VEXPA-370680 format. One line per 5 residues: number of its first residue (from 1); for each residue x, y, z of C-alpha. Coordinates in pm, 1 decimal. Example, Ala and Ser with C-alpha at 12.3 -4.5 7.8 and 13.67 -1.06 7.14 Angstrom:
1	1230.0,-450.0,780.0; 1367.0,-106.0,714.0
END
This chain:
1	1846.8,-5266.1,6333.6; 1524.4,-5071.1,6373.1; 1465.9,-4698.3,6349.2; 1154.6,-4517.3,6462.3; 1112.4,-4171.2,6315.1
6	925.9,-3892.3,6492.9; 879.8,-3538.3,6372.7; 1133.0,-3400.4,6618.7; 1395.1,-3633.1,6465.4; 1336.2,-3529.7,6104.8
11	1658.0,-3325.8,6081.8; 1888.2,-3590.5,6228.3; 1996.8,-3734.1,5894.4; 2055.8,-3587.8,5551.5; 1970.7,-3770.3,5232.3
16	2268.9,-3811.0,4999.7; 2160.6,-3828.4,4636.2; 2504.6,-3970.0,4554.5; 2491.0,-4225.0,4834.8; 2369.3,-4584.0,4832.4
21	2011.2,-4620.0,4710.4; 1824.3,-4936.1,4815.2; 1766.7,-5146.4,4505.9; 1446.5,-5293.3,4648.4; 1225.4,-5098.1,4888.6
26	921.5,-5268.1,5042.3; 654.1,-5059.9,5214.0; 375.2,-5158.2,5450.5; 136.2,-4875.0,5370.6; -44.5,-4827.8,5701.3
31	-262.1,-4555.9,5852.4; -513.0,-4468.7,5580.3; -811.6,-4525.1,5807.6; -666.2,-4339.4,6104.6; -566.2,-4049.7,5878.0
36	-929.5,-4019.4,5767.2; -1070.8,-4055.7,6116.8; -840.6,-3782.8,6244.1; -994.1,-3554.0,5983.5; -1349.3,-3670.9,6067.9
41	-1375.5,-3838.4,5727.8; -1491.7,-4191.2,5639.5; -1214.3,-4451.0,5630.9; -1250.3,-4492.9,5255.2; -1140.8,-4131.1,5212.2
46	-807.1,-4233.7,5360.1; -770.5,-4517.3,5111.2; -848.6,-4282.3,4825.1; -588.0,-4033.4,4944.8; -343.8,-4318.7,4998.1
51	-381.2,-4404.7,4630.4; -245.1,-4060.4,4540.8; 49.1,-4120.7,4773.0; 127.5,-4444.6,4588.0; 155.9,-4249.3,4265.1
56	384.7,-3984.2,4413.9; 610.9,-4231.0,4592.9; 635.5,-4467.6,4295.8; 744.0,-4189.3,4060.5; 991.5,-4049.8,4312.2
61	1139.2,-4392.2,4386.2; 1195.8,-4439.7,4015.3; 1360.0,-4097.8,3992.4; 1596.5,-4188.8,4277.8; 1708.6,-4507.9,4103.2
66	1516.9,-4772.2,4299.5; 1492.1,-5096.9,4100.0; 1188.7,-5252.2,4274.7; 918.9,-5094.0,4489.6; 698.1,-5350.9,4662.6
71	378.5,-5221.5,4820.6; 163.3,-5417.4,5066.9; -174.7,-5320.5,4926.8; -412.9,-5586.2,5062.3; -338.7,-5879.5,5290.7
76	-511.5,-6215.2,5322.0; -624.3,-6094.0,5665.5; -781.8,-5772.5,5532.7; -1092.8,-5966.5,5426.3; -1195.3,-5942.4,5793.3
81	-1260.9,-5568.7,5755.3; -1615.7,-5429.4,5710.8; -1776.7,-5533.6,5382.2; -1819.8,-5178.3,5252.4; -1451.0,-5102.3,5310.8
86	-1340.4,-5425.0,5140.7; -1571.6,-5353.0,4845.7; -1417.9,-5007.7,4807.5; -1065.3,-5149.2,4823.6; -1151.8,-5402.2,4553.7
91	-1266.5,-5119.5,4324.7; -964.1,-4901.4,4395.9; -729.7,-5072.0,4144.9; -974.7,-4986.2,3865.9; -957.7,-4614.1,3942.2
96	-587.3,-4630.0,4021.0; -470.9,-4790.8,3699.7; -718.0,-4608.8,3475.3; -549.0,-4280.2,3568.3; -192.8,-4397.0,3634.5
101	-109.8,-4624.2,3341.0; -7.2,-4332.9,3112.0; 244.3,-4210.8,3371.6; 371.7,-4563.8,3428.2; 428.8,-4599.3,3054.7
106	592.2,-4259.3,3030.0; 829.6,-4348.1,3313.5; 904.3,-4699.8,3186.3; 767.7,-4861.0,3504.8; 652.4,-5223.4,3497.2
111	367.4,-5348.5,3717.3; 388.2,-5693.3,3877.1; 195.5,-5866.3,4154.6; 238.3,-6119.1,4432.6; -47.4,-6291.9,4609.2
116	-362.9,-6491.1,4539.6; -466.0,-6268.7,4248.2; -705.9,-6524.7,4100.7; -910.6,-6518.7,4421.6; -989.7,-6147.1,4385.2
121	-1323.1,-6028.7,4238.4; -1328.1,-6046.5,3859.6; -1333.9,-5668.8,3810.0; -1031.3,-5631.0,4038.5; -846.1,-5911.2,3862.4
126	-908.8,-5752.9,3525.7; -777.7,-5411.8,3630.0; -465.1,-5564.1,3781.2; -394.7,-5810.6,3501.5; -452.2,-5543.0,3237.3
131	-196.3,-5319.2,3409.3; 55.2,-5604.0,3418.2; -7.2,-5676.1,3049.9; 10.7,-5313.0,2938.0; 341.6,-5250.9,3114.5
136	505.2,-5590.0,3057.0; 757.9,-5456.7,2806.7; 877.2,-5171.7,3027.8; 1226.3,-5241.7,3158.7; 1262.1,-4969.1,3420.5
141	1159.1,-4986.0,3784.7; 925.9,-5268.6,3888.7; 619.2,-5158.5,4086.1; 523.0,-5476.8,4266.6; 184.3,-5491.6,4440.2
146	122.7,-5747.2,4715.3; -250.8,-5809.9,4671.6; -442.9,-6072.5,4867.0; -99.5,-6156.2,5001.8; 14.8,-6333.8,5316.4
151	372.9,-6443.7,5365.7; 289.6,-6757.8,5564.9; 49.8,-6867.7,5291.0; 319.6,-6793.2,5033.2; 566.6,-7013.5,5219.6
156	310.4,-7293.1,5262.3; 237.7,-7289.0,4888.5; 610.7,-7308.2,4818.4; 651.9,-7601.4,5059.2; 370.0,-7792.8,4889.5
161	538.4,-7761.7,4550.4; 885.6,-7835.4,4683.3; 758.8,-8142.6,4872.2; 637.4,-8292.7,4545.5; 941.9,-8197.7,4340.3
166	1191.2,-8319.1,4600.3; 998.1,-8610.9,4750.1; 1277.7,-8855.4,4666.4; 1575.0,-8633.7,4755.3; 1474.5,-8376.1,5021.0
171	1839.7,-8340.4,5117.7; 1882.1,-8136.8,4799.1; 1649.6,-7860.0,4918.8; 1844.9,-7537.1,4972.5; 1762.4,-7179.7,5061.8
176	1792.7,-7096.1,4692.8; 1533.9,-7362.2,4608.3; 1291.4,-7213.3,4861.1; 1346.6,-6861.5,4727.0; 1288.2,-6980.4,4371.7
181	946.5,-7118.3,4471.3; 821.2,-6801.3,4640.0; 593.5,-6555.4,4460.6; 872.4,-6299.9,4464.2; 1092.8,-6515.7,4242.9
186	988.9,-6308.7,3939.8; 1189.3,-6020.9,4088.3; 1510.5,-6214.0,4027.4; 1818.9,-6063.8,4188.3; 1603.5,-5799.1,4356.2
191	1367.6,-6045.0,4530.2; 1489.0,-5953.7,4879.3; 1419.7,-5595.6,4996.8; 1712.7,-5387.1,5111.3; 1483.8,-5153.4,5304.7
196	1147.3,-5221.7,5467.0; 936.8,-4917.2,5559.5; 621.4,-4919.5,5769.5; 414.2,-4607.4,5817.7; 165.2,-4503.6,6091.1
201	367.5,-4582.3,6403.7; 303.9,-4956.4,6419.6; 616.7,-5165.2,6467.9; 506.6,-5498.7,6324.1; 584.3,-5692.6,6006.6
206	224.0,-5814.7,5971.5; 296.3,-6126.8,5769.4; 476.7,-5940.3,5490.1; 766.7,-6101.9,5301.3; 887.1,-6290.3,5610.8
211	1144.7,-6497.2,5422.5; 1259.9,-6215.0,5197.1; 1327.1,-5955.6,5471.1; 1563.9,-6175.8,5672.5; 1840.9,-5916.4,5626.3
216	1640.8,-5608.9,5532.9; 1696.9,-5282.5,5715.6; 1371.8,-5182.4,5889.4; 1244.4,-4828.0,5926.1; 930.5,-4732.1,6115.5
221	773.1,-4388.1,6102.4; 467.6,-4246.6,6279.4; 358.3,-4066.5,5961.4; 28.7,-4199.5,5823.2; 56.5,-4329.0,5467.1
226	-148.8,-4047.2,5305.8; 98.3,-3798.2,5458.6; 408.1,-3990.6,5348.3; 585.2,-3755.1,5108.9; 879.5,-3772.2,4873.5
231	1083.5,-3604.1,5148.3; 973.4,-3875.4,5392.7; 1096.2,-4140.6,5150.6; 1428.8,-3963.7,5125.1; 1451.1,-3950.4,5505.0
236	1400.5,-4326.4,5522.5; 1671.0,-4377.2,5262.2; 1898.7,-4135.5,5449.5; 1870.4,-4355.5,5758.8; 1940.4,-4661.2,5542.6
241	2252.3,-4489.3,5407.7; 2387.7,-4464.0,5762.8; 2346.4,-4836.1,5830.5; 2630.5,-5086.9,5826.6; 2487.1,-5401.8,5668.3
246	2693.2,-5691.4,5801.9; 2462.5,-5987.5,5722.6; 2565.2,-6156.4,6047.0; 2934.2,-6086.5,6001.9; 3161.0,-5824.1,6157.9
END
């Protein structure tokens, strides 16, 4: 089931703090560039503002009791963007983690990643890997960044490994085997999102966690990512709380 939120619908549902909270929320953070353009600012200003939104939403998700927050930060297709924009995005993790690590530590949040991390520029890799290392002993919410990530590529990589491991007995390949070979396997029981959110009005999945979201509830809002507030997150969860998740049954 899909839900598209517009401002005139904001009061349709009420968030219940005692209601069901999605254990794993995945967000396609879209609209940074259009947010900036609407304000006659360069696109990179939108990405910088979007970084502040990540901080606010991550801390609020943790406060609400979310176990995993997966954020689509940079896709394998985003390399097609203008060089100056890509260069800025590759430097963003350095600024982001240099200011946010203390709050992550204070809130017991652990950073993890999915994607072709080793193909990122060295300075980006270092910032990301340092954040993972510094927070590795935290056992609270997992803040999972999809960086240089593409779901089709993820599945292809899994198939390559599985093909070798099960070359003599392919009949033993199960859905569980496939899941265990995906990059999200480190999320354990929370590998599959309960709720998928996409901001900015687009109603596409854009090659994000295609296997994992098979039974996720999807929520689309026209709010640009830099304008996505804690209240907007609660609205998305409020809609989720009204859903009847049947997983194909009655």
